[in-house]
N, C-alpha and C positions, 0 to 999 in steps of 0.2 A: 504494499500499500503506500509506503514511503516513496518508492522510486515514481510511482504513478503521481503523487503529488508533487514531487520534486520537479519532474518534467514539465508538468502542467504549470508549475509556478515559474520556472526559469525560462520556459519557451526558447529552447536553444536553436530551433530550426525555423526556417520561413514557412514551412508547411508540414503537416504530419505529426505535430506535437501530441495531439490527443490520441491518435492512433497508436504512436510509440508508447505514450504513458500506459495506455490499457494492455498493450502487449507486455510491457515490463511488470504491470501489476500481475496479470495472468501467469507469467513466466515464475514470478515469487510464489504465487499460490500453488502452482503445479509442483514446483521444487519441494514443497512441504506436504504434498499429497492432498491438498484441498481443492474443492470444486472452483472452476473458473468462474469469472464474473462476466456477464454481458450486460451492457448498458443499452437497453432498447431505445428506439426512437421515441416511444412513450415516456420513457424515463429521463431523457436527455436533459431536459430543462431542470429537473430535480438534482440530477448529478452535477450540472453547472452551477446551481445555487449553493450546493454543498461545498463544492470547490471554492466559490468565492467567499463563502462564510468562513471557511478554513483559513483561506488566505488574508482576507481583510480584517477578520475579527479574531482570529487565533482561537476559534471555536470548532473543535473537532466532532462533537457529538452528531451533528446532522450528517456529516461526512461518513462516519462510522455507521449510523443507522441506515444510510442510503445504500452504502456498499454491502452491508450485511443483508439487507433485504433483497438486493439484486442477486447476490450470491444465493440466497434461499430460493428465489424464482428459478434460477438455473438448476438448483439441486433438485427441485420438483418437476423438471422436464423428464419425460420418459423417451429416451433416444432409441426407440425400437426401430424407428425409420425416419427418414426425412419428412415424408408427408405427415407422419404423426407429429413430429416437432413443429412443423410449420403450421398444423392445425391448432396445436396448443398455443403457439405465439399469436396466432390471428385471434383465438377466444380471449386472450389476455390484452388484445389490442396493443401489442408490442410494436406494431409497425405504424401506429397512429400517432402523428404529431399532437401534442396538447400545448395549450398556452398556459393552463393554470398549473400550480405546483402540486405534485404528488406528495402524499404523507407517508413516510417510512416509519 
């Protein structure tokens, strides 16, 4: 989680910082045998709000809750087939953009 925040905060590249941050986060999780995290389109604004709050107010609780909720979301998916996972994500509106903040 630290590498994700660090890359997001420092923004060392012109493009791809968020993707690299999420890649590093998942590499950390996998290296310790934990479930990966997917930040869905639906959860994107909550994710960004949590990062802003951590960055600007040094308040990690929303960031931790958001990532914990996103990790549980992935853990609850049943990866028996691509079609099944896609259907589960669609039911959860994972591909839907929202303007209101989600609550974790």
